[in-house]
N, C-alpha and C positions, 0 to 999 in steps of 0.2 A: 862702320856707320850703320850696319844692320842690327836690329834688336832680335835676339834669338829665343828668349824665354820671358814668361810673364813677370818673373822676379826682376829680370834685367829691365823690362819696361818700367816697372814701379820705381826702380833706382834711377833710371834715366829721366823719368818724368819729374821725380823729386829734384834732381840736379837742375833740370831745365827751368823749373819754377823758382828755385832758390838762387841759382846763379845763371840767369838767362843769357847774359852777355858771354860768359865763359863757355856756356853750352853751345851757342850758335857760332862762336868763333871757331870752336873745335870742329863743327860740321863744315864750315866754310873752308877750312884747311884742305878738305878733300877735293877742292876745285882749283882750276888754273887761274892765277891772278898775274897780271903784268906788274902790278905793284900792290903790296898789302895795304889794308885799310889803316887809317889813323885812329878811328874810333868805331867801336862795334855798333853802338846805338845811341841816338838822342831822340827824345820824343816828348810830346804831350798830346792828349786827346782833346784839349779845349780848342786849339786853333783849327783843325788838328795839324800837327807837324811831326812826321815820322821819317827818320833817316837811318838806314842800316849800312854798315861797312863804309862809312864816309871816308873819302879820300882814296878808296880802293879803285884800281884801274884794271879793266878786263875787257874781253869781248866774249859774249855768250856763245858765239859760233865756234870759237876755239875750244870751248868746253864740250860742245856738241859734236864737233867734227875733228879738228886738227889733232887733239890730244889722243885720239883713238887710232890714228893712222899707222903709227910705227908697229904696233902689235896686232891691231885688229882691222887693218885697212881692207882686208878681203871679207870681213864679216858682213852679213846682210844688215843694213841699217833700216831700210824700208822695204817691206813686201807689199806690193800693190795688187789688190784683187779687183778686177773690173766689174762693172754692173752686169755685163753679159757673161754668163758662165761658160759660153763657148769660146770666149776670147782668152788669150794667154795672160797669166799673172806676170808681173814684172818684179824682179828682185834688184835692188840698188844697194851696192856695198858702200861702206863708209868712204872708200877711195873715190868711187864714182859720184857719190852725193857731194863730196867736197869739191870736185871739179865742176859739177853742175851749179852749185851754189856760187862759187867764185866767178864762173862765166856770167851767170845772170846778174850778179852784183855789178860786174863791169858793164852789162847792158844798162842797168839803172844809172850808173855814173855817166855813161856815154849820153844818156838822155837827160842830163842835168840834175839828177838827184844828189842832194848833199846831206851830210849829217844833220839830223834834226827835222828834215822834211817829212811830212806825213804822206803815206802811200795807202790808197784804198785797194784792197784785194777782194774781188768778187768772182770766185772761181769754183769749178766742180771739185769733187774729192779725187783729184789726180795727183801724182807725185809732184808735178810742177807747183802745186799749191804750197807744199812744204818747202820746196826750193825757193819760191818767192818770199815766203816768210823769213827764211834763214838768210836770204840775200839782202833783205832790208836790214836785218840785225848785223850783218857782216860790215856794212858801211855806215851804220849808225842812223839809218832812216827809221822812222817810227811806223810800224804797220798797223792798219786798222782793217781787220778781216770782217767782211759782212757775209752772213749766211746766204747761200744761194737761193733761198726761198723768199727773200724780202722783195718788196715792190720798188718801183722806180722812185716813188715819193720818199719811202723810208731810206733808200740809198742816198738820195739828194740831201736829205736832212743830215745824214751822218757825214757825208763828204763836206758839206758846208760848215758843219760844226767844227770839224778838224782842219778845215781849209787844206784839203789834200791837193797835192801838186800833180800827182800821176795816178792812174788807175790801171790795175792789172786784172784782166778778165779772160774769158774764152768765148769762142763763137757760141757754144751751148754746152749743156750738160745732160747726161743720162741719169734718170732716177727712176728705177723700176721700169714700167712700160711707158714712162713719160720722157719727152725731150723738153728741156727748158731753154728758151732763147736768151742766154745771158747777155750777149752783146746788144741785143735789141732793147733789153731792159736798161742797160747802162746808157745807151743812146738817149732813151727817154729821160733818164735821171739827169744827164749832163746838160740838158737844155737850160737848167737853172743853176749850174755850178761853174762860176767864172774862174775859180782858182785852178781848175784842171787844165794842164798844158798838153799832156800826152796820154794815150791809152795804148797799152801793150796787149795784144790779142793772141791767145794760144789757139791753135787749131785742135779741136777735140771731136766735135760731132760732124764736121764738114757741112754745116748749115750755111747757106748764103748769108753774108752779112754786109752791111754798109760800112765802108772804110773811108773816113773823112781825111782828105789830103792835109798833110801838115800836122794832124793830131793823132791819127790811128796808125799803129805799126804792128807788123806780125812778129811774134815771139821768135819763130823759126828763122826769119830773115836776120833779126838783130843778133841772135846767138852766133851766127857765122862771122860776124864782124869784130868779135872780141876774143881774147885769150883767157886762159884759166888762172892767170896770176893776179890774185887780189888779196894783198895783205889785209888782215883784220884791223879795222879802225879801233884805236884805243878809246874806250869809253869809261866814263865815271860810273861807279856803282849806282848812283842815284839818277843817272840819265834815263830818259824815257825809253822803254822797250816797245810797248804797244799800247794802243787805246782799243778797248772793246766795249761796244755800246750795249747797254742793258736797259730793259724797260723798268720804269719806276712808277710810283703812285701818282706822279703828275704826267701830263701827256707827252712831254718831250723826252726822248731817250737820252740817257746820260752816258758820257764816255768815261768808263773806268780806266784809270791810268795805272799801269804797273811799270816798275823800274827794274833795271837789269840785274844788279847784284843780289838783292833780297829775293826777287822772284826766282832766279836761277837756283839759289841755294835751297829754297823751300820746295820748288817743284821736283828737283832732283832727290832731295832727302825723303820726301813723302812717297815718291814713286818706288825708290829702293826698299823702303820699309813696309809700307802698307801691303804691297803685293809680294813681298819676300822674293823679289826678282833675282833669278840665278843666271850666270853669264851666257849660257847658250839658249835661253828660252825665247819663245815667240810670244809677244804681248799683243793682244788684239783689243783695242778700244773701239767700239762701234760708233762713237760720237762723230760729229762733223767738226772740222777745224774752225768753222765759223762760230763755234761756241767755246767757252773757256775750257771745257773738258778736253776738247781737241788740241787747244794750245798747250795745255799742261801735260796731258797724258797720251798724245799721239806724237807731238813734236818735241818740246823742250825737256820734259821729265825723262822719257826713255832715252833720247839721244844724248843727254848729258851724262847718262850712266852707261853709255856704250851698248844699249839694248837693241834688240830687233823689234821694230814696231810695225804692225800690220795696218794698212789703210784700205778701207773698203769703199768703193764708189757707190754701191747700190743700197738697197733696203733689205731688211731681214726676210721679207715675205715674197721677194721676186727672184726667179719666176714662180717659186712656191715657198711654202713655209719650212722647207728643209734647208734653205740656202745657208743660213748661219752655221748649221751643223755640218754641212758639206765643207764649208770653209775651214772649220775647226779640224776636220779630218785631213783635208788636203794639205794644210800648212802645219799640221801637228801643233796646233795652238796650245800653249801651256797656261796662259792667263787670259780670261775673258772678262772684259769690263763693259757692261751695257746698262741700259736704263730699265726701270720697272715697267714703263710703257711697252717696251719691246718684249719683255718677258710675258706680260699679260696678254699681249697680242698673239704671241706664239703659243701660249697656253690654250687659247681659244680653238686652236687647230687639233688639240689632243696630242697623243704621244706618237701617232703614226709617222709624222715627218721626221722624228728622231731615229726611228728604227732603221737599221742598215747603215748608220753613220757611226764610225768609231770615234768615241769621245774620250778614250782612255788617256790621251795626252794631257787632258786638262788637269791642272793641279790647284789653281786658285780661281774663284769666281768673284766678280765685283759688281756692285750696283751703284748707280749714280743718277742724280738729277732731281730726285724726290724721295720721300720715305717709301720703302718697299713694304707692301701689305703682307700679312702673314701667309696668306694662301699662295701668293706668288713666290715668297721666300721658300716655302716648303717644296713647291714644284721645281724651282730652280735647283734646290739642294738635292732632291731625290731623282728627278728625271735627267738633269744635265750633269750634276756633280756626282751622281750615284752614291751620295752620302760620304764621299771621300774628300771633297774639296771645301775648304773653309770659304764662307761667303763674307767678303768685306763690304758692308753696307755703309758707304761713305757719305758723310754730310759735309758740304762746303758750298761756296758761292763764287760767282764771277769776281766779286770784290776781294775774295780771300786768297786767290792765286793758286791754291792747292788744297788738298784734303785736310780737314780740321778735326773732326770727330769720326773715328772709325776703328773697327778691329784691326789689329796687325795680324796678317795671315800666319797661322800656326803658333801664335803667341797669345792673343786675346780670346778667351772663351766667348763664343757668340750667343746671341739670343735673337730669335726671329723678329724682324722689324725694328730692332734697336741699332742705333749707330754706335752703341756701347760707350767707349771712353775717349777722352781727348788725347790727341797725339802729343808727344813731348813738345814743350814750348807753348802749348795752347792753354789759356787760363779762362775757362768758361765761368759765367756767373748767372744765376737765375734772379730776376727781379720782379717785383709786383708792378702794377701800373704807376705807382708813385716813385718807383726807382729804388725801393728798399730791397736789400738782398734777402733772398729766401734761402735759408741755410738748411743743411741736413738732407736726408734722403726721403723718398716717398713724397716728393713735392712737385708742383708744376709752376711754371712762370714764363716770363719772356727771356729769351736767350741773348745774353750780351757777352762780350769778351773784354776782360779788364786790363790786358797787357798786350802790346804789339807783338807780332810775329813777322818774319822777314817777307812773307808774301802778301801782306796787307796792302790794299790800294793806297796810293799816295794822295790822289785828288780826283775830281771829275774834270775832264779837260775843259779849260777855259772858264771854269765856274767853280772855284774852290768853296765859295759860300754854300753851293748846293751840296757838295760833299759833306760839309760840316752839318748842315740842316738834316740831311738824309740819315747819316750814320752816327753822328757824334753829339747831337743836341737833344735827343729824346731823353737820354739819361746821362747825367753829369759824369764826365771822365770815363765813359764806356763806349765801346763800339757796339751799336745795336744791330743785330742780325735781321730783325723783322720777323723772326720765327718764334713760335711758341714751343716749349719743350717740357717733357716730364723726366724727372730724375728718380729712378725706382729705388727700392730698398738696397740694391747692390751698388748704387751710385752710377748705374748705366743710364745713358741718355737716349730718349726716344723723341724724335722731332714730331710735333703734332700739327705743323702747318703754319702758313703765313698769318700774321696778326695785323698786317696792313692791307692796303687796297691793291694787292698784287695776286694774280692767279697763277698757279703752277700747272701749266698745260704741257703734258708729256715731258716734264722736266725743264721746260722753258718758262721763265717768268715773264708774264705779260701784265702790264699795268692796266687797271680798269679804266683809268682816265684816258689812256691812249686809244683803247677800243671805243669808248664813248665819243671821243673827238672824231674818230673815223665815221661812226654811225651818224653822228650829227651833221656830217658834211652832206648826207643825202638830202636833196632839196625838200622832200616831203616830211622829214623828221623834225618834230618840234623839240623833243628832249629825250634823253635815254639814260638808263642806269644799268650798269653791268656788274654781275657778281659771279663767283665760282660756285659750282655744285659738283657732287661726287660723280665721277665718270668711270665706268668699268675698265676701260682700256687706258685712257689718258690720265687717270688719277683725278684731275679736275677738268670739268668742261666749262664753257662760257655761256652764261644765261643772260640774255639782253631783254630788258623791259623797255618798250619803245612807245612814246606818244607820237602818233602820226596825224598829220593834218587831214581833215575829213574829205577834202576834194579827191575824187577818183581813188577811193581806197580799195584796192584789190589785194587782200592780205597775202596770197601766194606770190603774186608778182612783186609786191613790195618787199617781201622777205628775200626773194632772189636778188632784187636790186640792192638791198642793204648788204647782203653777203658779198656781192660784186664790188660794192664801194669799199668795204673793209679790206678785201683782197687787194684792191688797187692802192689803197692808202698805206696799209701796213704789210700785207702779205697773207697768203692762205692760212698760215699758222694761227692767225688771230680771229678767224671766222667764228662767230657765235654758233654753238651747237643747238641752242634753242632761242627763238625770238617770240616774245609775247607782246602783242599790241594791247596797250592799256590807255584809259582816258586820263589817268593822273598817276602821280608817284607819291609814296608816303613821305611827307616833308614836315619838318618842325616849323614853328612859326617864323623862325629866322631864315627859312628856305633851304636848310640842309636836308639832303636826301637820306633817309634812314635805311642804309644798305643792310644793316643788321636784320631788319624785317624782311627785306627782299631775299637775303641769303637763306633765311629759314623757309620762306615760301619755295625757293628754288630747290631746297633739300627735301621738300615735302613735309616739313615739321610745322604744320599750320596750327597744331593744338596749343603751341606754346610761343606765341608771338610777343608776349610781354605787354606792358601798358601802352596802348595806342591812343589813349584819351588826350595826350599832349600834342598830338599831331594837328596840323592845320585842318585836315579833312580826314577824320578817322574812317569814314565810310569807304574811302578809296581802297583801303586794305581788304575789306570784304569782297569788293569787286575783283581785285587782283587774285585773291585766293580762289574765287570761283572760276575765273578764266584759266588760271594755272592748272586747276584740277582737270579741266577739259583738254589742255595741251598735253599734260603728262599721261 
């Protein structure tokens, strides 16, 4: 299944494009099926309707756990590194993980969870989070993991959209020098969530919590009441595996749906190839399982391949900026997969935190979440890889299930800040605004994919029309990624950023409409417009232009109030980096806000704002430019 040379990549890619069904059937043969599929693929992008491995029966946890037990039962499956470096790390073998997953699956069954039920998971980065995810999959329940930084309102929206029956959480979580009261946030969220019947609470921080009789139960108590015998539920390849909510260009988060068979095959195949994973290696992905990267490359991808995956509870800069490098040395990490935001943040501390840490175990470096800038790429290459480790700069999205365009370690010649070439089975196409294909090399355009791959999203939960409108209606018979791209003279791809109203903050996509909705909830706000702007650490920051009512306008206090409102409605991750109070916004006569102009002002490019004469009130632009100059 692993590609070893560039020539082999070229041959494999050619085969995957000319005979896609034969190619993917061959890859799928490497997995465990209870019953083989009847049909490899049926699809159209107009409805859209995509099905892979139809009629195939399997359980993904048998691929991630059971099939490794005979020969590798004592091999570490998960190494867990706590937030506090003074605490001991925990190693969980495949045998132990199998027992823990089966036991917790029985806890879920005991509490009324059945195949197809949706389960909300809001937990810290502890091993029990991986156990909870796999336990849901074991019995055919659909998990919806919510990142531990989201607010009660954001959680309630997601629980209600998926109509979750049960919530799995913890008393609290440790993140750097902070403690987050997870159970308290869940309690606030559940005030408006009628479908939730039970809440299972893990003891983690030993924070006092309110336990509601008849609803809330302790993880530790429940585990004692069950055994470890839990046969895996037989699932159809196209049954739902999970829902993962992602921010869109409209205010409401959308639940991206991935199904079992295709997602498993794609996550496993890309993991084994992109990172050139070898049997005894330690793979360290620094993402949170609350994001797609954690789903695919902490849990399902590595475990499906019998790998050892490292989970880290904390943040790279706590207690100081040497933390990540200490973990690499301590656990002899071979493959490190992290985000450009983390790399830029660590760069700012210089090379001193790296000194004294042995990084010679590293063999492959990876980057994920956003395009990595050249300066960060070179620092990563020279200071961390010592020039010996290929960097796989991976491009993909929540909706894709796994890596799409990326170097393959030791196979693809790399170029700083380029995602390089599509993986086998991926057929990218560049189009202009009208949807015409832009052929050849040395060109730029909007990035679409013209043929399905096994990891593609199947729908957005409960709203298939939204899936169609968002991804398949901009350009006929194509999946639109929402990203702009440049294809250079060598045919290498370089992602140039979003072309829709989505901001990529620290690798997390945040819809401008979602932030605007949150700002507009503040009682003093008349209207707001939000755009992205270049940020040294986060890649993109959030810039808010706000019209505020005149009564009692104290700019500093109002800014703090707005930040607090956004934190409560969405979470701290969506807080604007800059807020500029303005008397008006640049609008067309039809009332559309010209964000293109605001984006240029936010970026400081005020000399080239284009024609403003068609605006309802062109004078407002001069006023905003002047105010922005003072803010910057």
